[in-house]
C-alpha positions as CSV (number, residue, x, y, z in Angstrom):
1,M,146.5,125.4,102.9
2,S,147.0,125.0,106.7
3,P,149.6,122.4,107.6
4,T,147.2,120.5,109.8
5,L,144.6,120.3,107.0
6,A,147.2,119.3,104.5
7,A,148.3,116.4,106.7
8,R,144.8,115.3,107.3
9,T,144.1,115.4,103.6
10,R,147.2,113.4,102.7
11,A,146.2,110.8,105.3
12,G,142.6,110.5,104.0
13,R,141.3,107.7,101.9
14,V,138.4,107.3,99.5
15,V,135.7,105.2,101.0
16,S,133.1,105.3,98.3
17,P,133.0,106.0,94.6
18,I,133.4,109.6,93.5
19,R,130.3,110.7,91.5
20,G,129.5,113.8,89.4
21,A,127.2,115.0,86.8
22,V,127.8,116.7,83.4
23,R,125.5,118.0,80.7
24,L,122.8,119.0,83.1
25,P,119.8,120.6,81.4
26,N,119.8,124.4,81.1
27,Q,116.2,125.5,80.8
28,I,114.0,128.5,81.5
29,R,110.3,128.2,82.6
30,R,107.6,130.7,82.4
31,A,107.8,132.6,85.7
32,T,104.1,133.6,86.3
33,G,100.6,132.7,85.6
34,P,97.1,133.2,87.1
35,G,97.6,132.7,90.9
36,W,101.2,131.4,90.8
37,A,104.8,132.5,90.4
38,L,108.1,130.6,90.4
39,V,111.4,131.8,92.0
40,G,114.9,130.4,92.0
41,D,115.4,126.8,90.7
42,A,111.6,126.4,90.2
43,G,111.7,129.0,87.4
44,Y,114.7,127.8,85.6
45,H,117.5,125.2,85.9
46,R,121.1,125.7,84.9
47,D,124.2,123.8,85.7
48,P,125.4,124.6,89.2
49,I,129.0,125.1,88.1
50,T,128.8,128.9,88.9
51,G,127.3,128.4,92.3
52,H,124.7,131.2,91.9
53,G,121.6,129.2,93.0
54,I,120.8,130.8,96.4
55,T,121.8,134.3,95.2
56,D,119.3,133.9,92.3
57,A,116.6,132.7,94.7
58,F,117.0,135.7,97.0
59,R,117.2,138.2,94.1
60,N,114.1,136.6,92.4
61,A,112.2,136.8,95.7
62,E,112.9,140.5,95.9
63,L,111.9,141.0,92.3
64,L,108.7,139.1,92.8
65,T,107.9,141.0,96.0
66,R,108.2,144.3,94.1
67,S,106.0,143.0,91.3
68,I,103.3,141.8,93.7
69,D,103.4,145.2,95.4
70,E,102.9,146.9,92.1
71,H,100.0,144.6,91.3
72,L,98.3,145.0,94.6
73,R,98.6,148.8,94.3
74,G,96.9,148.7,90.9
75,E,100.1,149.8,89.1
76,A,100.4,146.5,87.1
77,A,97.7,144.3,85.7
78,D,99.5,141.1,86.5
79,L,103.0,139.8,87.6
80,S,104.5,139.6,84.1
81,G,106.8,142.5,85.1
82,Y,108.5,140.0,87.4
83,E,109.3,137.6,84.5
84,T,110.6,140.4,82.4
85,A,112.9,141.6,85.2
86,R,114.0,138.1,86.1
87,D,115.0,137.3,82.6
88,A,116.9,140.5,82.2
89,V,119.0,140.0,85.3
90,L,119.4,136.3,84.6
91,R,120.9,136.7,81.1
92,D,124.6,137.3,81.7
93,T,125.1,134.6,84.4
94,F,123.0,132.1,82.5
95,D,125.1,132.7,79.4
96,I,128.3,132.2,81.3
97,T,127.0,129.1,83.1
98,C,125.9,127.5,79.8
99,A,129.3,128.2,78.3
100,M,131.3,127.0,81.3
101,S,129.2,123.8,81.5
102,R,130.5,122.9,78.1
103,Y,134.1,122.8,79.6
104,P,135.8,124.8,76.9
105,A,139.5,125.5,76.6
106,L,140.8,127.5,79.5
107,D,141.9,130.5,77.4
108,E,138.2,131.1,76.5
109,F,137.5,132.0,80.2
110,V,140.7,133.3,81.7
111,A,142.0,136.6,80.4
112,P,145.8,137.2,80.4
113,A,146.8,139.4,83.3
114,E,147.6,142.3,81.0
115,A,144.2,142.2,79.4
116,A,142.1,141.7,82.5
117,Q,140.0,144.6,83.7
118,P,139.6,145.4,87.4
119,C,136.8,143.6,89.1
120,P,134.9,145.5,91.8
121,G,133.9,142.3,93.5
122,N,137.5,141.5,94.5
123,G,138.8,144.8,95.6
124,G,139.6,146.1,92.1
125,G,142.1,143.3,91.4
126,P,142.1,141.3,88.2
127,P,139.2,138.9,87.7
128,R,139.8,135.2,87.8
129,L,137.2,134.4,85.1
130,A,137.1,137.6,83.1
131,A,136.8,136.7,79.5
132,L,133.1,136.2,79.0
133,A,132.1,138.7,81.7
134,H,133.9,141.4,79.7
135,G,132.5,140.3,76.3
136,R,135.6,138.6,75.0
137,R,135.4,136.3,72.0
138,N,132.9,133.5,71.6
139,R,130.1,135.1,73.6
140,P,127.5,132.3,74.2
141,S,123.8,132.7,73.6
142,L,120.7,131.0,74.8
143,K,120.1,129.5,71.4
144,G,120.5,125.9,72.5
145,V,118.6,126.3,75.7
146,R,115.3,124.6,75.9
147,H,112.4,126.8,77.0
148,V,109.9,124.6,78.7
149,H,106.9,126.8,78.3
150,Q,106.2,129.2,75.5
151,R,106.0,132.9,76.5
152,R,102.6,134.6,76.4
């Protein structure tokens, strides 16, 4: 931390109550129907602990755009391909988010340095939260997640 920021932080004072939220609902909605489609948080909600919201929205918009293009070209009868693609790419991050939002013991998420596998996202160095991403014990599932709408 910069010395200036550290000094300002130490000199600061709390001027209002600190608030937070736990046990937020993790749910997946049907993504498409006649004349409509949902992207980002409109299509599912999960605890924001992993900070993937805007990334998901951009990715879903791209997936939906491809599905609309296929439909308009006559290559697909509807936009259900978008929902299938969205659910497939959502799975791993959703699983990790659900597991992290239960605040388990630290050793369920952080792999020891000697067991950590290189992570391409940080220059090949060891991952910070490696355990679930690399299939370590206690892999979560979507079993307890409430699906708001039944699939077609």
